[in-house]
C-alpha positions in Angstrom: -10.7 -16.0 -5.8 -14.0 -17.3 -7.3 -12.7 -19.4 -10.2 -9.5 -20.9 -11.7 -8.6 -22.8 -14.8 -7.1 -25.3 -14.3 -9.1 -26.2 -11.2 -7.8 -27.4 -7.9 -6.2 -30.9 -8.2 -6.9 -31.2 -11.9 -4.7 -33.7 -13.7 -3.5 -34.1 -17.3 -3.3 -30.3 -17.8 -1.5 -29.4 -21.0 2.1 -28.4 -20.4 1.6 -25.1 -22.4 -1.7 -24.2 -20.8 -2.0 -20.8 -19.2 -3.5 -20.4 -15.7 -6.5 -18.1 -15.3 -7.7 -16.9 -11.9 -10.9 -14.8 -11.5 -11.5 -12.6 -8.5 -14.6 -11.3 -6.8 -13.2 -7.7 -6.5 -10.7 -5.5 -8.4 -7.0 -5.9 -7.7 -4.4 -3.2 -7.5 -2.2 -4.3 -10.4 0.9 -2.6 -8.9 0.8 -5.1 -6.0 1.1 -8.2 -8.1 4.8 -8.1 -9.2 6.9 -10.3 -7.0 3.9 -11.9 -5.3 3.1 -14.7 -7.8 5.1 -17.9 -7.5 4.8 -21.1 -9.6 6.9 -24.1 -8.6 7.0 -27.9 -9.0 6.5 -29.6 -5.7 6.1 -32.9 -3.8 8.3 -35.9 -3.5 9.2 -35.6 -7.2 11.8 -33.0 -6.3 13.7 -35.4 -4.1 13.3 -38.3 -6.6 14.8 -36.1 -9.4 17.7 -35.1 -7.2 16.6 -31.4 -7.1 18.1 -29.8 -4.0 15.9 -26.7 -4.5 12.3 -26.7 -5.8 12.5 -25.3 -9.3 10.3 -22.3 -10.2 8.6 -21.9 -13.5 9.3 -18.7 -15.5 6.1 -16.8 -16.3 4.6 -13.5 -17.4 1.2 -12.3 -16.2 -1.5 -10.0 -17.2 -4.5 -8.7 -15.2 -7.7 -7.7 -17.0 -9.6 -5.3 -14.6 -12.8 -5.4 -16.6 -13.2 -9.2 -16.1 -11.1 -9.3 -12.9 -9.0 -12.1 -14.4 -5.3 -12.7 -13.8 -3.7 -14.8 -16.6 -0.3 -16.5 -16.1 1.6 -17.6 -19.2 4.7 -19.7 -19.0 7.8 -18.7 -21.0 8.4 -22.3 -21.9 6.1 -25.4 -21.5 6.0 -26.9 -18.0 7.7 -30.3 -17.5 5.5 -33.3 -18.2 3.9 -35.4 -15.4 4.7 -32.9 -12.7 2.8 -31.5 -9.8 2.5 -27.7 -10.0 1.9 -25.2 -7.3 0.6 -21.7 -8.0 0.8 -19.3 -5.1 -0.6 -15.8 -4.7 1.5 -14.4 -1.9 0.8 -12.0 1.0 0.8 -8.4 -0.1 -1.6 -8.4 -3.0 -4.2 -5.7 -2.5 -7.6 -4.9 -3.8 -8.3 -1.4 -5.2 -10.4 -0.9 -2.0 -7.3 -1.3 0.1 -8.2 -4.7 1.4 -5.5 -7.5 1.3 -6.1 -10.6 -0.7 -5.7 -13.7 1.5 -2.7 -15.8 0.3 -4.0 -18.5 -2.1 -2.7 -21.7 -3.6 -3.7 -23.8 -6.6 -2.2 -27.2 -7.2 -2.6 -29.3 -10.4 -0.6 -31.8 -12.5 0.6 -31.7 -16.0 0.0 -34.4 -18.5 2.4 -36.6 -20.4 4.1 -36.0 -23.7 
């Protein structure tokens, strides 16, 4: 990963903003499904009485020409929440090399 928007630890991100991640090499698109996870995290979950960390529902699209993965949420994220985006083990480049698992954290803004 060479770039993301939002950036690591960014705050006041719009609740309806998509996440864009750019890579230094091409990805095998067939290895993305089931290997992207977006959840709310931190002490907020306990404070809200959530026994399980809720996951955000999303769709994604990979543009090979620009090597950009874009995540779009099916509904706006909750306000004032810490968000964790994870690219999990098993994502592969077109060269057969594995992408190291990667995490982005940021916070949404208020209403």
